[in-house]
FIGUTI-901434 format. One line per 5 residues: their letters; for each residue x, y, z of C-alpha. Coordinates in Angstrom, 3 decimals, m for minus. Each point is the difference from the previous one (the first is absolute). Example, Ala and Ser with C-alpha at 12.3 -4.5 7.8 and 13.67 -1.06 7.14 Angstrom:
as	12.300,m4.500,7.800; 1.370,3.440,m0.660 $
# end
This chain:
xxxxx	75.844,124.044,m142.759; m2.711,1.004,2.235; m1.890,2.447,m1.141; m3.569,m1.118,m1.780; 0.856,m0.138,m4.095 $
xxxxx	m2.036,2.758,m1.837; m2.544,m1.414,m2.476; 2.069,0.663,m2.872; 2.344,m2.233,1.176; m2.520,m2.767,0.056 $
xxxxx	m2.216,0.360,m3.102; 0.620,1.428,m3.546; m2.993,1.610,m0.253; m3.602,m0.090,1.090; m2.922,m0.894,m2.596 $
xxxxx	m3.540,1.324,1.171; m2.407,m2.692,m2.138; m2.341,0.294,m1.581; 1.720,1.620,m2.504; m0.628,0.886,m3.684 $
xxxxx	3.710,m0.603,m1.284; m0.198,m3.577,2.178; m2.902,m1.148,m1.782; 1.361,1.030,m3.083; 3.239,m1.885,0.189 $
xxxxx	m2.115,m3.330,1.675; m2.371,0.325,m2.968; 2.855,m0.227,m2.002; 1.237,m3.352,1.303; m1.512,m2.595,m2.364 $
xxxxx	0.403,m3.570,0.459; 0.139,0.320,3.521; m3.762,m0.373,1.067; 0.502,m3.278,2.047; 2.396,1.882,2.380 $
xxxxx	m1.924,2.712,m0.099; m2.945,m1.833,1.202; 1.833,m1.756,2.693; 1.594,2.630,1.286; m2.599,2.737,0.223 $
xxxxx	m1.945,m2.876,1.766; 2.523,m0.468,2.794; 0.222,3.527,0.550; m3.424,0.837,0.005; m0.353,m2.277,2.843 $
xxxxx	2.057,1.970,1.973; m2.250,3.022,m0.288; m3.420,m2.116,m0.325; 0.354,m3.353,1.692; m3.667,0.284,0.868 $
xxxxx	m0.225,m0.477,m3.996; 1.277,m3.697,0.561; m2.427,m0.753,2.608; m3.191,0.955,m1.785; 1.116,m2.495,m2.358 $
xxxxx	0.522,m2.858,2.006; m3.306,0.871,1.645; m1.381,m0.259,m3.291; 1.403,m2.835,m1.551; 1.967,m2.179,2.317 $
xxxxx	m1.595,0.736,3.551; 1.469,m2.666,1.979; 3.688,0.894,m1.206; 0.640,2.304,3.053; 3.590,m1.704,0.310 $
xxxxx	0.894,0.745,m3.628; m1.021,3.677,0.397; 2.191,0.332,2.883; 3.097,m2.116,m1.963; m0.252,2.655,m2.980 $
xxxxx	m0.425,3.266,2.115; 3.326,m1.139,2.724; 2.383,m0.135,m2.859; 3.204,2.253,0.101; m0.764,3.449,m2.002 $
xxxxx	2.909,m1.115,m2.016; 0.262,m0.441,m3.945; 2.870,m1.061,m2.204; m0.112,1.037,m3.641; 2.991,m1.988,m1.540 $
xxxxx	1.328,m0.199,m3.371; 2.065,1.388,m2.866; 1.236,3.451,m0.746; m2.717,1.958,m1.886; m2.962,m2.174,1.115 $
xxxxx	m2.021,2.726,1.173; 0.765,m0.726,3.907; 0.825,3.248,1.063; m2.654,1.454,m1.992; m2.527,m1.957,1.285 $
xxxxx	1.159,0.455,3.677; m0.120,4.074,m0.460; m3.655,m0.030,m1.537; m2.126,m2.633,1.098; m1.190,1.754,3.054 $
xxxxx	m1.591,2.259,m2.224; m2.538,m2.557,m1.137; m0.507,m0.992,3.642; m0.253,3.796,1.064; m3.024,0.326,m2.484 $
xxxxx	m1.418,m3.078,0.448; m0.267,0.317,3.807; m0.653,3.934,m0.048; 3.005,0.872,2.221; 3.286,1.675,0.087 $
xxxxx	3.090,m2.478,m0.251; 3.496,1.284,0.721; 3.072,m1.758,m1.916; 3.580,0.169,1.520; 2.577,m1.036,m2.023 $
xxxxx	3.024,m1.073,2.217; 3.255,1.521,m0.465; 2.871,m2.220,m0.955; 1.876,2.477,2.928; m2.168,m1.706,2.571 $
xxxxx	3.174,m2.781,m0.506; 2.233,2.753,1.683; 3.558,0.347,m0.324; 1.105,m3.368,1.899; 0.332,1.911,3.474 $
xxxxx	m1.209,m2.638,2.820; m3.606,0.410,0.582; m0.553,2.347,m2.739; m1.904,m2.161,m2.569; m2.167,m1.368,2.611 $
xxxxx	m1.081,3.524,1.572; m0.839,1.460,m3.444; m2.011,m3.437,m0.797; m1.791,0.606,3.363; m0.411,3.456,m0.602 $
xxxxx	m1.987,m0.642,m3.357; m2.355,m2.541,1.661; m0.226,2.417,3.061; m1.451,2.473,m2.723; m1.917,m2.391,m2.174 $
xxxxx	m1.525,m1.124,3.499; m1.205,3.358,1.046; m1.386,1.001,m3.105; m1.630,m3.204,m0.105; m1.842,0.840,3.311 $
xxxxx	m1.114,3.144,m1.117; m2.378,m1.780,m2.755; m1.612,m2.564,2.460; m2.861,0.613,1.845; m1.029,m0.734,3.283 $
xxxxx	m1.979,m3.074,m1.019; 3.000,m1.471,m2.081; m1.359,1.212,m3.345; 1.855,2.084,m2.249; m0.107,3.303,m1.589 $
xxxxx	3.177,m0.434,m1.951; 3.282,m2.211,m0.542; 3.755,0.562,0.208; 2.258,m1.961,m2.480; 3.395,0.059,0.112 $
xxxxx	2.311,m1.502,m2.973; 3.154,m1.218,0.114; 1.744,m0.021,m3.468; 3.261,m2.436,m0.593; m1.454,m1.635,3.214 $
xxxxx	3.093,m2.227,0.383; 2.040,2.613,0.727; m1.861,0.453,3.439; m1.229,m3.489,0.505; 2.929,m2.080,m1.280 $
xxxxx	0.010,m3.719,1.360; 1.773,0.017,3.309; 1.188,m3.869,m0.878; 2.849,1.777,m2.468; 2.825,m0.511,1.266 $
xxxxx	1.938,3.025,m0.784; m2.737,2.061,1.518; 0.876,2.956,2.106; m1.250,0.042,3.746; m1.855,3.250,m0.470 $
xxxxx	m1.758,m1.256,m3.047; m1.374,m2.900,1.868; m1.088,2.442,2.633; m1.668,1.956,m2.779; m1.871,m3.281,m0.915 $
xxxxx	m1.267,m0.481,3.345; m1.083,3.200,0.383; m1.665,m0.154,m3.053; m1.576,m3.028,0.596; m1.467,1.454,3.271 $
xxxxx	m1.510,2.874,m1.342; m2.029,m2.144,m2.054; m1.511,m1.758,2.912; m0.595,2.887,1.492; m2.353,0.990,m2.683 $
xxxxx	m1.724,m3.590,0.040; m0.354,0.050,3.728; m1.605,3.206,0.430; m2.450,m0.532,m3.081; 0.841,3.518,m1.248 $
xxxxx	m1.046,1.148,m3.767; 3.609,m0.228,m1.065; 1.627,m2.260,m2.107; 4.148,m0.645,m1.506; m0.255,m0.690,m3.890 $
xxxxx	4.154,m1.351,m0.642; 1.087,m0.021,m3.645; 3.408,m2.304,m0.730; 1.450,m1.312,m3.004; 1.601,m2.545,1.979 $
xxxxx	m2.919,m2.129,2.128; 2.965,m2.483,0.718; 1.907,2.611,1.858; m2.757,1.122,2.397; 0.417,m1.476,3.461 $
xxxxx	m2.271,m2.697,0.748; m2.113,1.298,2.960; m0.923,2.753,m2.064; m1.063,m2.348,m3.342; m2.312,m1.872,2.753 $
xxxxx	m1.614,3.179,1.466; m0.792,0.836,m3.565; m4.060,m0.342,m0.310; 0.556,m0.394,m3.998; 3.160,m0.097,m2.456 $
xxxxx	m0.789,1.160,m3.234; 2.491,m0.800,m2.890; 0.542,1.985,m2.775; 1.082,m1.325,m3.528; 0.671,1.824,m3.207 $
xxxxx	m2.870,0.337,m1.990; m1.965,m2.512,m2.184; m0.815,0.156,m3.913; m3.478,1.018,1.444; 1.393,2.526,2.563 $
xxxxx	2.171,1.423,m2.723; m2.562,0.165,m2.290; m2.229,1.953,3.084; 2.783,2.342,0.339; 1.089,0.721,m3.615 $
xxxxx	m2.976,m0.046,m1.943; m1.877,3.033,0.972; 3.157,2.349,m0.518; 0.843,m1.617,m3.488; m3.636,m0.019,m1.335 $
xxxxx	m0.047,3.644,1.057; 3.146,0.835,m2.243; m1.822,m2.031,m3.007; 1.607,m3.464,0.190; m2.426,m2.718,m1.031 $
xxxxx	m0.712,m3.169,1.530; 2.720,m1.782,m1.886; 2.522,2.715,0.995; m0.726,m0.095,3.604; 0.554,m4.108,0.179 $
xxxxx	3.317,0.369,m1.427; 0.906,2.641,2.249; m1.517,m1.943,2.968; 2.374,m3.465,m1.271; 2.966,2.044,m0.218 $
xxxxx	m0.337,1.060,3.572; m0.133,m3.636,1.077; 3.006,m2.659,0.790; 1.829,0.057,m3.237; 1.783,m3.743,0.812 $
xxxxx	m0.641,m2.509,2.526; 1.078,0.974,3.146; m0.009,4.075,m0.674; m2.354,2.229,1.848; m2.488,2.238,m1.493 $
xxxxx	m0.499,3.590,0.238; m1.137,1.526,3.353; m2.903,1.912,0.610; 2.442,3.068,0.448; 1.590,m0.811,m3.015 $
xxxxx	m3.128,0.129,m1.876; m1.452,3.037,1.271; 3.414,2.088,1.135; 2.444,m1.030,m2.607; m1.670,m1.861,m3.323 $
xxxxx	m3.678,2.774,m0.418; 2.266,2.810,0.763; 2.685,m0.838,m2.210; m2.155,m0.634,m2.842; m1.640,3.198,0.610 $
xxxxx	3.616,2.033,m0.024; 1.289,m1.912,m2.984; m2.417,1.558,m2.337; m0.629,3.480,2.016; 0.131,2.651,m1.410 $
xxxxx	0.399,m0.824,m3.818; m3.253,m1.868,m0.427; m2.503,m2.967,0.989; 0.947,m3.165,1.703; 1.129,m2.822,m2.773 $
xxxxx	m0.995,m3.444,1.033; 2.813,m1.732,m1.840; 2.347,2.436,1.629; m1.428,m0.888,3.674; 0.561,m3.136,m0.688 $
xxxxx	3.757,0.276,m0.656; 0.539,1.814,3.197; m2.064,m2.633,1.926; 2.408,m2.903,m1.743; 2.993,2.016,0.996 $
xxxxx	m1.141,1.014,3.739; 1.607,m2.792,2.715; m2.488,m0.452,3.133; 1.138,0.872,3.176; 2.169,m3.466,1.355 $
xxxxx	m1.939,m1.642,2.760; 1.044,0.348,3.192; 1.328,m3.310,1.356; m1.699,m1.095,3.425; 1.887,m1.583,2.633 $
xx	0.440,0.099,3.626; 2.554,2.523,1.779 $
# end
């Protein structure tokens, strides 16, 4: 394989931010405010590191070493946790908030799983290297001569363990090991050149990621199934719009939690993609939604089985 891979081989699509649809999707991600804040702050520093410098000068003028430590972190964030917990949705939309806050354009490149190649010697390495080459070129175009940024580039790696599986796995193929090496080199290149670019990795199996990748992460955000308070935040607006009372909403919320000790409750996607549509479509087109019927539907619905994390 000697030809330069086409961009469509490397990325599923390209998303320019800010974007109205992305903003609406991000707004619907309730219950993840802490994750939104942490991720947006880190990405914002890539574009506007002078903001942190201003903060240090105002509040901690002697902490120059701390400033350097924060800014020298590799531009890598890992979003890890259970299925349906909002990882990919947040990764695909958080750039909209950052772009609006900083007043710049951000380009999101979701990496295609085809970058794993077909197992031919050197193929995966070449595809990953080409993907980082493209991200680097795009980031350079957005950096001014004085080092300031007119925008940023985000590389999204979903199902990250398929790309950066631990090299400690005994059964790991040589080509996969070489691919992980290429991925690590790519992250280091972005960090060393201080480019306005970041890599966001999503995985259900944090334990399967290579330790060197985990060590480079500036932050690892853990996603869990929604708590009772989070389920209220997700369900209450929809159910109240359907005419449910506070007591009826509480019954639905309780039914979406763990039903026995050790069991898992509903995921975020269970609530928004399965439960609410099921309640509406059960009533449509014959009449209005009935709260008792909705509760019965909820009780009969099985939550998505949890993904069991573990090393490869």
